[in-house]
VODO-266682 format. One record per atom (N, C-alpha, C, O): residue in one letter; x, z, y. Coordinates in steps of 0.001 Angstrom, whole numbers, plus 524288, in hexadecimal, padded with zeros to 5 digits. Layout:
residues N
aXZY/...
***
This chain:
residues 262
m7E6C0805BF81667/m7EC7380710816BE/m7EED3802CD81A92/m7EE697FE3A81924/g7F10F803C281EE0/g7F3907FFA882215/g7F9897FE9682049/g7FBF88029B81F42/i7FC1D7FA2581FC7/i800D47F95481E20/i8042C7F94D82390/i802E27F6938274E/l808D17FCCF8238A/l80C077FC4C82792/l811547FBD98256A/l8131B7FFFF823C1/n8145C7F7B282509/n819427F5B582311/n81D617F6DC827C3/n81D657F41482BB0/v8206E7FA9582734/v824B67FB9882A59/v829847F94A827E5/v82D447FC17826CB/t8297B7F46C8270D/t82D1A7F18E8245B/t82E9E7EBE082724/t82B9E7E9CC82A44/p832EF7E9E9825DB/p833BA7E3B582822/p832BA7E00882448/p834247DB9282567/d830307E0CF81F06/d82FDB7DD5A81AEE/d82B647DD8B8183F/d82B1D7DB1E8141A/s827037E08481A27/s822087E07C81763/s81F8E7DB53817C8/s81FDA7D8A981BC6/f81CDD7D9C68133B/f81B0C7D402812FD/f817007D27E8176B/f8167F7CE278196D/s8145F7D6C281870/s810FB7D48781D04/s8122A7D59E822FD/s811347D27E82684/d814217D9EC82387/d815827DBF0828F3/d81AC57DD5882936/d81BEC7DFE082D22/g81DF87DC7E82667/g823D67DDA982712/g825907DD6682C1C/g824867D95882E7A/g828637E15C82EBE/g82AA37E0D083345/g827597E1EA8388A/g829547E2E683CCF/l822317E1958377D/l81F017E27383C45/l81E3F7E7DF83E42/l81CEE7E8F7842C0/y81F4E7EB8583A17/y81ED07F0FB83B4C/y823237F40E83A13/y822D37F8B2838D8/l827E87F11483A72/l82CC17F44B8391A/l82E927F86883D79/l8312E7FC3D83C33/a82D407F79284224/a82EB17FADB84631/a82A3E7FF5084583/a825A87FE0B844D1/t82BCC80471845C0/t8284F8085E84612/t823EC8081C849B9/t81F7E8094884843/e824FB8068584EC4/e8212C8059485221/e81C74801F2850D8/e817E5802E18520E/a81E427FD8B84E23/a81A8A7F95884CD5/a817DB7FBBE847E7/a813367FAA384754/a819F47FE94844A0/a818358003384095/a81323804C6841F1/a80EAA804928402F/v815198085884524/v8110280C55846F4/v80C3E8098C84A0E/v807CA80B1A84923/a80CFA805E784D50/a809A48035284F72/a8056C8002E84C5D/a800DA7FFC384DCB/h807877FE01847E8/h8042E7FB0884392/h8014D7FEEF840A8/h7FCCF7FDE583F4B/g803A6803F483F60/g800A8807B383CA9/g7FC078096A83F96/g7F7AC809EF83D9E/l7FD5480A5D844F0/l7F8F580CCC8478F/l7F52A807F084859/l7F07C808E8848E1/e7F6A58036C84873/e7F1FE7FF4F848F1/e7EF137FF038431A/e7EA577FE3F842C9/m7F1E27FF9683F3B/m7EEB68006383A65/m7EABE8047583A1D/m7E6808040E837E4/v7EC98808A083CB1/v7E8ED80DA683C91/v7E3C280C8683F82/v7DF6780DCE83DEE/a7E4E3809D784433/a7E0608082E8476A/a7DD0D8042A84559/a7D8A58036E84720/e7DF248014684150/e7DC977FD4483EBC/e7D9377FF5E83A06/e7D5EA7FC9E837DC/g7DA3F80445838A6/g7D78B806BD8345C/g7DA79808C682FC0/g7D81A80AA782C03/a7DF618087782FE6/a7E306809DA82B19/a7E1D680F7B82A5C/a7E1838127782E1E/d7E130810FA82586/d7E0D281785824FF/d7E65181934822D2/d7E75881DE6822C3/i7E9FD8158C820FD/i7EF70816E281FF1/i7F2828127E82198/i7F10E80DEF8211C/v7F7648141E823D6/v7FB6B81020824E1/v7FF5C811938209C/v800FA8160181FAB/d800C680C9D81DE8/d8052680C4A819EE/d809AF80A9C81B8C/d809ED805E781C7E/i80E7180DCF81C53/i8132880C5281F29/i816EA80B6D81B23/i817AC80ED5817D4/g81994806C981B10/g81DC3805528178D/g8228680405819FC/g82226800F381DAA/g826E28059C818D3/g82C3B8041781A9F/g82FCC80092816A5/g834897FFDC8170F/e82C907FEA1812E0/e82FA77FB8E80F10/e82BDE7F79E80C94/e828407F94D809E5/s82C707F30380D3F/s829A67EE9A80BC8/s828FA7EEA48059D/s82CD97EF18802CC/t8237F7EE1E80366/t822A97EDE17FE2F/t8205E7E8127FCBB/t81D5D7E7627F90B/r8221C7E4247FFFA/r8204C7DEE17FEF5/r8236C7DD137FA4D/r827597DF927F918/p821F97D8E27F78F/p8247F7D6A77F3E5/p82A3E7D5017F483/p82B237D23C7F856/e82DE37D61D7F1B4/e834047D5AB7F2BF/e836477D8BC7F790/e83A847D7857F97B/a8336D7DC8D7F955/a836077E0167FCD5/a83A147E3407FA65/a839E67E4D47F5DB/e83E5D7E43A7FE36/e842967E7747FC4E/e8418F7ECE27FE3F/e83EC47ED4A80224/a843677F1057FC19/a842C27F6B87FD60/a8468D7F72A80237/a84A617F457802E9/v844F77FAFF80555/v848007FC07809EB/v849E8801CA8096E/v84712804E580719/p84ED58038380B9D/p850A58087D80B4B/p84C5980C7880CEA/p848B980B7380FE8/e84D438114C80A77/e848DF815D680C4F/e84999816BF81149/e845778174C813AE/e84DF68172B81425/e84E5A8192C81992/e84C0D814DC81D09/e849D78161F8211D/v84C7680FCB81B9B/v849AD80BB681F36/v8440080C3681EFD/v8415380C0A822FB/e8420480CD881A3B/e83BE880D668197F/e83A228124781C96/e836128120381F25/l83D398171981C76/l83BC181B5E81F40/l83C29819DF82505/l8388481B7B827B6/e83FA08174B8274D/e84045816DB82C61/e83B16813AB82EB6/e838D881478832E3/r839E580FD982AC1/r8352A80C8282C4F/r82FAD80FEB82D14/r82CDA80FCB830F8/v82F068128882910/v829B0814CF82811/v8295581A7E82A78/v824D181B8082BC5/l82C9381E2E82B58/l82B7F822F682D1A/l82A66823DE8331F/l8279B8279183468/p82C328211783642/p82AA58210683B81/p824CB81F2B83C20/p821F18212983F73/v8232D81B66838E6/v81E17819458399B/v81A0181CDE836E5/v815AF81D67838EF/i81B3D81F5B8325B/i81810822E382FF8/i817A98280083468/i8134782958835DC/a81AE9829E2835CE/a81AEB82DA8839CB/a8174B82CAC83ECB/a814CA83035840E1/a8174C8279B84070/a8144282628844A8/a80E698259A84375/a80B068272184682/l80D5A8233083E8E/l808348220383CFA/l804F98267383ABE/l8003D8266D83B95/s8075882AA1837B0/s8050482E10834DA/s8015B8328F83731/s7FEAB835AF834B7/s801F58321283CA0/s7FE6E834F583E6F/s7F90A832518403D/s7F55983512841A1/h7F8C582CF384025/h7F4A3828AE84116/h7F181827B383C86/h7ECBD8272B83CE1/v7F43282767837C7/v7F22C8255883346/v7F3F5826F782E99/v7F858828E782EF1/r7F213826E282A14/r7F48E82863824F2/r7F8F38249A82413/r7F80181FF6824E6/v7FD3A825DD822A7/v801B982285821BC/v80350822AA81C5C/v803AB826C9819E9/s8045381DFD81A60/s8062281D4B8148A/s80B4681B2781504/s80C5D8181B81893/i80ED381CBA81149/i8149781AC481157/i81478816F880C4F/i813088189180801/d81617811DC80D3B/d816CB80DA08090C/d81C7C80DE7807BF/d81F9380BF680AE0/t81E2B8100E80393/t82370811348019D/t8241F812597FC74/t820CC814C17F9F3/v828DE8108F7FA50/v82976811777F4AE/v82E31815947F4D8/v83053816657F09C/k82FDF817F97F8C1/k834F381BA17F871/k83296821307F92D/k82F798223B7FCB0/p8342E824537F5E7/p83260829F77F681/p8344182C8F7FB69/p8313D82F9D7FD92/a838FE82BAF7FD78/a83AD482E47802AA/a8376882C09806AA/a8362182EE280A53/v835B98274380678/v83310824F380B62/v82CD98275280AEE/v82A7D8290B80EC1/a82ABD82718805CC/a8264B829C0805D0/a825BF82FB0807C7/a822028314E80A55/k82A2D832C280623/k82A2C83854807F4/k82AB68385580D55/k8279E83B1B80FC1/a82E438359B81002/a82F14835FD8157D/a829FA833E18186F/a828818364881C54/a8277982FDB816DE/a822E582E0381914/a81E378325B81869/a81B288330F81C0E/l81DDB834B98147D/l81A41838A8813F5/l81AC583D488186E/l8173783F0E81B24/e8200683EAC8186A/e821C48427981C96/e82085840B4821F6/e81F63843FD82549/a820A483BD98230B/a81FCC839058286E/a81A648392082996/a8191A838D182E35/g8171A839828263B/g810D98395982755/g80DB683621823E9/g808EA8366E823F2/a810CC8325782044/a80D2E82F7681C7E/a80AED83319818B4/a80D318372781773/t806338319D816BE/t80282834A48128B/t801BB831A880DDF/t7FF7A8339680A16/l8036982D3280DE2/l8028E8294B808C7/l807C28262880779/l80A798242380AE4/v808B8825FD802D0/v80D358232280147/v80B0E81E817FDB9/v8082A81EFC7F9EA/n80D21819D87FFD5/n80AB2814F97FDDB/n80EFB8128A7FA95/n8122E80FAA7FCBB/d80F378136F7F5EE/d813828130A7F267/d8130080E117EE51/d8105580E217EA52/v815FE809EF7F016/v81570805A27EC36/v818ED8061A7E75E/v818AE802BE7E3F0/s81C4180A4B7E700/s81E2980BB37E1F4/s81C0B80EE67DEE7/s81E1080FF87DAAC/a81720811357E0AF/a81417814DD7DD84/a81767819667DB4E/a8165281B3E7D6FF/s81B9981B4C7DE4F/s81EB381EB27DC2D/s82001823857E020/s82367826C07DF0C/l81D5F823B07E439/l81E8A827817E809/l81AD582C3F7E814/l81AFE82F5E7EBBB/f817A982CCA7E441/f81401831787E483/f8168D836CD7E4E9/f8144B83A737E715/a81BA2837487E2A5/a81E3383C857E473/a81EBA83D337EA55/a81D888418B7EC05/a8202183A0B7ED4F/a81FD983B3E7F2A0/a81B3383C3F7F516/a81B0483F7E7F8A1/a816D3839837F371/a8114983A877F527/a80FC883F9D7F2F1/a80CC78423E7F59F/a811638418E7EE5D/a80FE7845AA7EC8E/a8119D84AA37EF74/a80EB684E657F034/a8172384A407F12C/a8192884EC17F469/a8167484E817F8E3/a814E4852AA7FABA/a8156F84A227FB50/a8124984AF880033/a80D7384CE97FFD8/a80BDA84FE780341/a80A7F84B8B7FBCF/a8051484CCE7FA63/a804F1853077FA2D/a8015F855927FC27/a809758555A7F76C/a808F385AF07F6C2/a8099685DD67FBEA/a807CF862367FCD2/a80C9585A9F7FF75/a80DC285DA7804D5/a809BF85C5180857/a80A6685DFF80CCC/g805198595180765/g8011E8591180ADB/g7FD498543180AA3/g7F9688538580D65/g7FF58850BC80682/g7FB6084CB9805F3/g7FEA284712806D3/g800A68465E80B22/a7FF1C8436D80325/a800F083E958033F/a7FE2383BD27FF41/a7FCB083E147FB43/g7FD288364D8003B/g7FBCA833927FB9C/g7FF1882EAB7FA19/g8025382CD27FD25/w7FE3582CC57F590/w801E4827DF7F3F9/w7FEDD824557F17A/w7FAFB825517EED2/v800EC81FB37F27B/v7FE5C81A587F08B/v80276818367ECFD/v806E9817057EE5D/a8006C817D27E7FF/a803FE815D47E3CB/a8023680FDE7E3C6/a7FDA680E847E315/v8064B80C877E499/v80536806587E4B1/v8081F8047B7E067/v80CB7805BF7DFC4/h80559801177DCF3/h8078C7FEA67D8F2/h80B507F9C17DB59/h80A727F6C17DF01/m80F2B7FA1F7D853/m813307F5207D953/m8160D7F4127D4CF/m817FD7F7BE7D263/q816A47EF247D332/q819C67ED847CE5D/q81F837EC297D075/q81FD87E84E7D350/g8236E7EE947CF76/g8285F7ED197D11B/g8295A7EFA87D727/g826F17F3A27D860/s82C017EDD67D9D2/s82D997EF557DF13/s82C987EACB7E324/s82C4F7E64C7E175/p82C177EBB07E7FB/p82A817E8027EC09/p82F027E2FA7EABE/p82D867DE687EAEC/a833767E4147E9B4/a837A57E0547E949/a836C17DC717E4F3/a838B87D8107E544/t833537DE1D7E024/t832AC7DBB87DBF6/t82D4E7DA347DA1C/t82C5B7D69F7D70C/m829DB7DD687DC5D/m824557DDA07DA5A/m821C87D88A7D928/m81F3D7D7D27D524/q822937D4DB7DCF2/q820357D0667DC17/q8231A7CBA17D951/q821D27C7187DA45/a826F87CCE07D5ED/a82A817C9527D3C8/a827AF7C76B7CEEA/a827997C2A87CE3C/a825457CAA07CB4A/a8221B7C9417C6D0/a81EB17CD7B7C576/a81FE07D0277C1A5/p81A927CE827C80C/p817287D2E07C6C8/p814287D2097C261/p811D07CDD87C21F/h813B17D5807BE75/h8118F7D4E97B93C/h80DF77D9927B775/h80F927DE057B852/y809887D8ED7B531/y8064F7DDA47B3A4/y803E67DB437AEB7/y802657D6B27AEA3/d8038A7DEBB7AA46/d7FFAB7DCAE7A647/d7F93F7DDE37A85D/d7F5977DB147A6FE/d7F8C67E18D7AB24/d7F3657E26B7AD57/d7F4487E5737B297/d7F4D17EA397B256/v7F4747E32A7B6F7/v7F6007E45B7BB91/v7F2507E8EA7BE1F/v7F4257EC577C0F4/v7ED0E7E88F7BCD2/v7E9837ED247BE5A/v7EA3D7F1F07BB58/v7EA237F62E7BD9B/d7EB017F1937B626/d7EBEE7F5E87B2D4/d7F0C57F8D67B3D0/d7F10B7FD9F7B42E/e7F4F57F53F7B440/e7FA697F7487B5CF/e7FA857F9AD7BB61/e7FCD47FDD47BC1C/v7F84B7F75B7BEF3/v7F9037F9F07C463/v7F5D77FF127C415/v7F7B0803297C5D0/t7F1317FED87C1EE/t7ED9C8030D7C255/t7F013807B87BF43/t7F00180C1E7C136/s7F214806E27BADF/s7F4EA80B407B76E/s7F97080D547BAD5/s7FA3C812117BB02/f7FC6F809EC7BD8C/f8011480BD27BF59/f7FF8C80F917C4BB/f80210813927C59C/l7FBF580E287C797/l7FA74810D57CC36/l7F7A0815CB7CA4D/l7F87A819CC7CCD4/l7F48F8160A7C66A/l7F22881B6F7C4B3/l7F66181F587C293/l7F5FF824127C360/e7FA7781D1F7BFCD/e7FE588201A7BE02/e801318227D7C2A5/e802418272D7C27F/r8027D81F9D7C6BA/r805B9820F47CA73/r801F38256E7CE5D/r803F28294D7D068/a7FCB88241F7CED6/a7F8F68278C7D12D/a7F91482CAF7CE81/a7F911830C77D106/q7F93082C8D7C9C1/q7F8538322C7C72E/q7FDE5834DF7C77C/q7FE34839A97C7BD/m801F4831F37C775/m80726835377C800/m807AC837437CE1D/m80A4683B167CF6B/a805018344D7D13E/a80587836D17D72B/a8022583AB57D76D/a803A283E677DA1F/m7FCDE83B347D4ED/m7F9AE83FE87D4F7/m7FBA48444E7D1B5/m7FAA7848D57D301/a7FE5D8433B7CD8B/a8014E847A47CACF/a8051784A557CE4E/a805B384F1A7CE3B/a807E7846D07D1B5/a80C53848C37D5A5/a809DC84BA57D9EB/a80CB184E5C7DCB2/g8048F84B627DAE0/g8023184E5F7DF9C/g8005B84B1B7E344/g7FEFF84D437E758/v7FFCD845947E2FF/v7FE75842387E726/v7F82E8427D7E6F3/v7F6068410A7E2E7/r7F54A8443A7EB06/r7EFCA844867EACB/r7EE1B83FC97EC8C/r7E98C83EED7EB47/e7F03B83C427EF1B/e7ED1A8372B7F13C/e7F0CF832F27EEFB/e7F5298321C7F0DA/v7EEE2830767EB07/v7F1EF82BFA7E7F2/v7EE4D827467E8A6/v7E9CA8271E7E6FE/w7F0C6823627EB54/w7EE2A81DC97EAE0/w7F123819DD7E745/w7F5D281A8E7E670/v7EE88815CD7E523/v7F0C5812697E25C/v7F01580CF47E468/v7EBEA80BCA7E67F/d7F44F809207E3E8/d7F3D58045A7E68D/d7F63E800887E28F/d7FAC0801347E107/p7F3507FC997E0E5/p7F4B67F9527DD05/p7F9677F5867DE12/p7FB607F2ED7DA8A/g7FB317F55C7E38A/g7FEB67F2487E470/g7FED87EC537E44E/g802347E9877E24E/i7FA537EAE77E6F1/i7F9C67E55D7E82E/i7FEBF7E2907EA21/i800E37E3CB7EE41/g800707DED17E703/g805DC7DBA37E918/g80A547DE837E75D/g80E947DC467E79A/f80A217E2857E5DE/f80FA87E5417E426/f810407E4A37DDB4/f80E547E78F7DA67/g813327E0657DCE7/g813AC7DF097D795/g80EED7DD0C7D4B8/g80D597DEB17D07C/k80CE57D9607D781/k808827D7287D51C/k8079D7D12B7D685/k809077CF6A7DAC4/t805757CE797D328/t804037C9137D3F5/t7FEF77C9087D757/t7FCCA7CD197D8B2/m7FCFB7C3727D8CF/m7F80C7C3007DB5B/m7F4107C4A37D773/m7F0507C7467D8E8/a7F4B57C3057D1BB/a7F0E17C4747CE73/a7F0C87CA427CDA3/a7EC6C7CC447CD4D/h7F4E77CD417CD45/h7F5357D3147CCEB/h7F2037D51B7D14C/h7EE397D7EA7D05C/n7F3637D3C97D64C/n7F0E27D5B67DB66/n7EA9B7D5367DAC5/n7E7887D8D77DB7A/l7E94C7D0257D956/l7E3207CF667D930/l7E0747D23F7D516/l7DBD37D36C7D5A3/s7E3527D39B7D080/s7E0937D6B47CCA1/s7E0A47DC3F7CDF3/s7DCE57DECA7CC54/l7E3DB7DE6E7D059/l7E4B37E3DA7D2BD/l7DFFA7E4717D6ED/l7DD827E88F7D72D/l7DF007E0B67D9C0/l7DAFD7E0C27DDD1/l7D5937E0597DB4C/l7D2027E3427DCB2/h7D5037DCEE7D7C9/h7D03A7DCB07D4D6/h7CEFA7E1757D1FB/h7CA547E29F7D195/h7D24F7E4447D006/h7D2147E9037CC89/h7D24E7EDE57D030/h7D30F7F2397CE3C/l7D1C37ED627D4A3/l7D29F7F2697D84B/l7CEFC7F6F07D6AA/l7D0BD7FB5D7D5FD/p7C99B7F5AF7D602/p7C5BF7F9517D4A5/p7C7B37FCCA7D013/p7C6B08017D7D03B/e7CA4B7FAE07CC3C/e7CC017FD0B7C71F/e7D0518012B7C935/e7D04B805A67C775/l7D3F47FF987CCEA/l7D8AE803107CE99/l7D5FC807CA7D1D3/l7D7C380C407D18E/v7D1E0806987D4AE/v7D014809A97D7FF/v7CD4B80E9E7D4DA/v7CDC9813547D5B2/a7CA9880C437D16E/a7C841810697CD37/a7CBE5813667CA9C/a7CB078181F7CA5D/a7CFDE811A27C891/a7D391814157C5AE/a7D732818707C951/a7D8C781C927C770/a7D81B816F97CE2E/a7DAD781A357D20A/a7D71C81ECF7D312/a7D8F2823417D31B/e7D1AC81DF77D3F7/e7CE1F821BF7D4DE/e7CE23825D57D0B9/e7CE8B82A847D1BE/a7CDAC823E57CBE7/a7CD92827077C770/a7D1C482B037C672/a7D14882F607C47C/a7D7198280B7C8A5/a7DBC182B3F7C7AC/a7DC7A82F5B7CC76/a7E04B832487CC7C/g7D91382F767D017/g7D8F7832C87D47C/g7DCD8831327D8F2/g7DEF98348F7DBA5/c7DDB082C007D99F/c7E08C82A077DD73/c7DD868294B7E26C/c7D8EC827FF7E1ED/a7DF7C829F47E751/a7DCCF8297F7EC9B/a7DA32823B17ED0C/a7D63C8231E7EFB6/g7DC2F820107EAC4/g7DA0C81AE57EB31/g7DE2A816D57E9C3/g7E273817DD7E7D8/v7DC638122A7EAE8/v7DFB780DB87E994/v7E12080AEA7EF1B/v7DDC680A2F7F27A/v7E5F78098E7EF9F/v7E7B4806617F4AB/v7E88A800F97F22D/v7E9F2800557ED9F/v7E77F7FD037F5C3/v7E8C47F78A7F47B/v7EAE57F58B7F9BE/v7E92B7F6EC7FE03/g7EF257F1E27F8E9/g7F13E7EEEE7FCCE/g7F1F17E9587FBA4/g7F53A7E8107F860/t7EF6C7E63E7FDC9/t7EFC97E0C87FD2D/t7F1C57DE6580237/t7F34B7D9D7801F3/s7F1F47E0AF8067B/s7F1C97DE4380BE2/s7F6747DA5F80C6F/s7FB107DBBE80C4C/r7F4E17D5C780D03/r7F8467D12880F03/r7FC5F7CFE180A4E/r800337CD2B80B5D/k7FBAC7D1B080567/k7FF117D136801B7/k7FF577CAB47FF62/k7FBB37C7AE80040/r803067C9777FD10/r8047B7C4507FC32/r7FFDE7C1A37F8AF/r7FE487BD317F999/f7FDF57C4BF7F4B1/f7FA037C20E7F181/f7F4DA7C03B7F506/f7F26C7BC487F3BF/l7F37F7C2FD7F903/l7EF6B7C19A7FBCA/l7F0DC7BC0F7FE6E/l7ED7D7B8A77FED7/g7F66E7BB4280058/g7F7BB7B68A80253/g7F78A7B22C7FE50/g7F6667ADB27FFA4/l7F87C7B3427FA28/l7F8857AEBE7F5BD/l7F23C7AD7B7F4C0/l7F0D37A8FD7F3C6/l7EF097B13C7F509/l7E94D7AFF47F424/l7E7447AD217F902/l7E3F97A9AB7F86E/a7E8DA7AE467FD4F/a7E75D7ABCD801D7/a7E9AD7A60580282/a7E71C7A2808048B/s7EDD47A57F800F3/s7F0017A0258017D/s7EEF679C487FD1F/s7EF45797837FDA4/g7ED9C79EF97F871/g7EC2479AFC7F47B/g7F102798327F140/g7F091795927ED3E/v7F53A799507F3BA/v7FA18796407F166/v7FE7C79A717F008/v7FD8C79F277F036/d802A4798B47EED8/d8071579C887ED2F/d8099F79F1A7F165/d80C5A7A2F67F084/e808FF79D577F5F2/e80B8379FF27FAEE/e8073C7A2C97FD9B/e8033C7A08A7FF0E/p8082E7A8467FE55/p803D37AB5180130/p803347AA2B806D1/p806CE7A8B3809A5/s7FDBD7AB098087D/s7FDB57AA9F80E46/s800A17AECB810A4/s802617B27980E15/p801487AE3281655/p804947B1F48197C/p8020F7B77081985/p7FD507B82E8193F/v805F37BB6A819E9/v803927C04E8197F/v7FEF47C15381DA0/v7FB087C3D881C72/d7FFBE7BF4582244/d7FBEB7BFC782642/d7F6697BD2F82535/d7F2A27BE2F82803/d7F6307BA248216F/d7F1357B75581F3C/d7EF167B9BE81A91/d7EC367B717817C5/r7F0177BE388196C/r7ED8B7C123814CD/r7E9767C50B81636/r7E7AE7C7A881296/l7E7C27C5D181AC9/l7E3FF7C97C81C02/l7DEA97C996818E5/l7DC477CD95817AD/e7DD2B7C462817CA/e7D7FD7C455814C6/e7D90B7C5F080F43/e7D5937C89080D36/g7DC817C50780CF1/g7DDA47C66D80783/g7DEA87CCE0807B7/g7DD5B7CFB78040F/s7E0EB7CEA580C09/s7E2507D41780C89/s7DCCA7D7AD80CEF/s7DC1D7DBB480A65/l7D9427D5958105A/l7D4797D7D8810D0/l7D08F7D73580BEC/l7CD587DA8080A85/a7D1687D2B0809CB/a7CD187D1D18051F/a7CFA57D5B8800DB/a7CCAA7D8217FDF3/t7D4967D65180078/t7D5D07DA5B7FB8C/t7D5807DFB17FCD4/t7D47D7E2D97F959/a7D6457E1348019E/a7D4D77E641803AE/a7D0197E78980397/a7CF027EC2E802FF/a7CC0C7E3AD8042B/a7C6017E4B7803D6/a7C4DB7E51C7FDDC/a7C19F7E8427FC32/l7C79B7E1D07FAA9/l7C73E7E26A7F522/l7C88D7E7DA7F2A1/l7C5E07E9F97EF3E/a7CD267E9D87F4D5/a7CEF47EECC7F341/a7CB697F2C07F47D/a7CA637F6197F131/l7C9127F2D07F989/l7C4947F6D97FAD6/l7BFFC7F6617F846/l7BD697FA6F7F806/v7BE1A7F25B7F62A/v7B97B7F1557F3D3/v7BA5C7F3227EDEA/v7B69B7F4787EB38/s7BF7E7F31E7EC00/s7C0BC7F5497E739/s7C1A17FAF07E627/s7C2657FCDC7E1D0/g7C1717FD6D7EAB7/g7C1E9803217EB4F/g7C6BF804B47ED1F/g7C78C809717ED27/v7CA31801C67EEA7/v7CF668038F7F00B/v7CEF1806C07F586/v7CB9C8055F7F8B5/s7D1FC80A9A7F67B/s7D0C780DE17FA7D/s7D3ED80CE27FF46/s7D26980E27803A9/m7D88180A7F7FE46/m7DC5C8091980282/m7DE688037580215/m7DFCE801D77FDC6/v7DEAA800488067E/v7E1AB7FBC780693/v7E5947FC6080A2F/v7E50B7FF1080E22/r7EA027F9B9808EB/r7EECE7F9B480BEB/r7EF6A7F3E480E52/r7EF3E7EFCB80BD0/v7F0287F47B813C1/v7EE937EEEE81678/v7F2BD7EE4781B1A/v7F4C77F20781D51/h7F3A67E97781C2E/h7F6157E87082108/h7F2227E833825B5/h7F3237EA55829E6/d7ED6F7E56A824C5/d7E9BC7E40C82889/d7E4D87E8D2828C8/d7E0BE7E82D8265C/v7E5A27EC8C82B48/v7E2FB7F0E482B78/v7DE227F06F82D09/v7DA887F17B82A06/s7DD397EEAE8325C/s7D8437EE4F8354F/s7D4757EB35831F5/s7D0557ED6F830E2/v7D5397E66C83026/v7D1F37E2FC82D5F/v7D0587E58C82885/v7CBC37E53D8271A/t7D4207E85182592/t7D3767EA658202C/t7CFA57EF2C820AC/t7CC1F7F02381D8B/a7D0F87F24C82578/a7CCB57F76182605/a7C7777F5858273B/a7C3927F7EA825BB/q7C73A7F0FE82A1D/q7C1CA7EFC482B26/q7BF007ED6E82581/q7BA587EE51824B2/a7C2107EA85821D8/a7BFD57E9BE81D2B/a7BF807EE1481A64/a7BB8A7EE5B817AD/a7C2A97F1E681A29/a7C1947F68C81704/a7BCC97F9D38181D/a7BACD7FCA2814C1/r7BAE67F95581D36/r7B5F77FC2481F49/r7B1607FA9381C2C/r7AD957FD8681BFE/l7B1657F6018199A/l7AD2C7F3FF816FA/l7AD2A7F70581203/l7A8EC7F6AB80FC7/y7B08D7F9D680F9F/y7B0587FC6380ADF/y7B096801E280B43/y7B31080424807D1/g7AE4B804CA80F24/g7ACE580A0C80FA2/g7B09680D5480EEC/g7B48380CB8811A1/p7B071811C480B16/p7B41D8159080A09/p7B9D58136380944/p7BDA68161C80A58/a7BA4380E6C80761/a7BF5380C7780635/a7C28680B7180B4E/a7C75380B2680B4A/a7BF7B80AEB80FB3/a7C2B68099481492/a7C40880ECD8172E/a7C6A280EE381B3A/
***
């Protein structure tokens, strides 16, 4: 899954693809590099990000979805029901949902011909999630939450349900590393529950910058490729079926080492 942020403020590439023409061109570039899905978002979910008006988000994403949906499977990254609905009508077939609450929109589209849904775990909201994340048992709590939401979606009629532990969404470095270490357990639980698979997105995230720098200040976003690739490979070895990345070409090359997971 290639990341396409049609936003001015995303942590990695904010502003680079805000113009529709630039966004479409980058989406096609990711398809050529090996992306199976292009995930289009019009509202940043970086830590401390503020929500944008619904009409602004729609204006950003709908033309891009319309242009790309005939070339590749398109996912909409949103937490707004109206945006999810409009995106699905415009050609998206997957809802990537960090609120883990939009299964009703996906269910309606599924009944009309097929749409999938990704339930992402997030503690708090983007504006607050990194203030003081706390868990008694992060692996158990995240897994239980995701399976509960997956079962709700399936009961509502969604036939393609993915789960994502939400690396970096309301988690400390220790939480992120624990979730990565225990990915095989989440994969097994998701498979037993009838999910389509597990999605993991670590690409260029802050904890990778901290690991790379070895100090309190993370390395720059553009210097996090090694960590992004290492954690994508770890996810694939652990049985994860989809990785969400900025750097499609090199990740696709790495993924080919893992056979069916690619």
